[in-house]
Residue, then its C-alpha position, 0 to 999 in steps of 0.5 A: m485383460k480389456n476391463k483392466i486396460l480400460i480401468l487402467l486408461s480412466i486412472v491415467s485420465i482422472c490423475a491427469t485431470l487432477v494435476v491440470c487442476s491444481l497447477i490452475l489453482i496454484k498459478p491462477n494467473v496462467l491462462l494457457r502455457k504452450p512450447g514455443g513463440i516469443s515471450v514479451k513484456g508489456y508495461a503501463v504507467q499512469k500518473v495520479v493525484s491522491d484524493i484522501g488523506e491522513w493526518a495523525c499524531a499523539i499527544n503526551a501531556r507530563a505532570a507530578t501526578q497521574k491525575e494532573a497529567y490527565l487534566k493537562l492531555k485534556n487541555d492539551l487535545s482541546k488545544s489540538v483540535e482547535f488548532i486543526k479548525s484553524k486550518g480549515a477542518p470541521a471539528d467533527a473531522v477530529t478523532i481522538g484515540g483512547i487515553s493512556a498513562y505511564p509512570v516515570k521512574s528514576r535511575d540510579k547512578n549505574g542508569y538502572l530503573t528504580e520504583d522511585v515515580i517522578a513524574w506521569v505521562a498522559s498520552a492519547t492520539i488525535g487525527i483527521q482523515s479527509a479528501d481536502v489533500a491540501l489540508i492534511y498537507e498543511l496540517n503535517a507541514k505546520s504541526s511543529e506549531l503545536n509545539e510552540l503552544g506547549i503541547e508535545i506531540s510525537n509519532s506524526n504520520t501523514r499518508y494520501f491514498y488514491t481510492n479510484l485504484e482498482s478500475l485504473k489497475l483494469e484500465l492498466i492491464g489493457r494498456a500494458s497488454a496492448n504494450a506487449r502485442e506491440r513488442a511482439q509484432k516487431l520481434a515477429g517481423t524483425s524475424g520474417g514471421k508473423l504473430g499469431g494468438v496468445l499461448s500464455a499471459s500472466q499479471g505482474v505486481f503493481q508498483i506505486t511509487r512516487p514519481l520518477s522512482t525506480e523502486t520495486s518490490d517482489w511483493g508490490m509497492y504502495e507509497t503513500g508518503t507522497i500526494e502524486k504517485e505513479v501506477k505501474c503495471t506489467v504483463n508476460v504475454q507468449f505469443a506464436v509465431e506463424k511463418 
């Protein structure tokens, strides 16, 4: 009988250990949790300036035949490279993607496509990545000059990034945690208590937004359309309260 009880206790202990381990795997950001105490949210924000940018667009060349479309695209790409260089970019920084071509077919009186090919369009992407974000900004602002050169562009896209984000995240977690403790101390003081140790702590998602934006996302945001950004961090902390 005694052996059966010992075996039963062992099984219960093993099951409890497995449950705890599974909880750690499911919620690794939960450090410790005990009942009671004060739960607060800490907040920290830092303005940053992007230190790298990307600009890219598609160059489209239309002609009567596929060969003529390719030749026109080659000439338009050469003009586009010169345009980028004229803004201060080195030629070796410009990248050109793969070239593709497709036929343009006519439509009948009902608007349906026919098998008659009336033109060909050859297309390729051209772009640049640079730490000179002012250059990227200028390329985006003045990309319409390519149209003035007789070059058809589409899908123009500009993105700005901040590369020191990971170290900044660590700093913001520390600042948000300190903010949480300050708030908890004030709450505990108003109730006549004394703030104790941390019972639990979890980190929220980072929100990287345009300045003064109130946008948030459950999965976190990363705004790439602006040079200046705000990096926001929240932490949820539960403190013990001693009387």
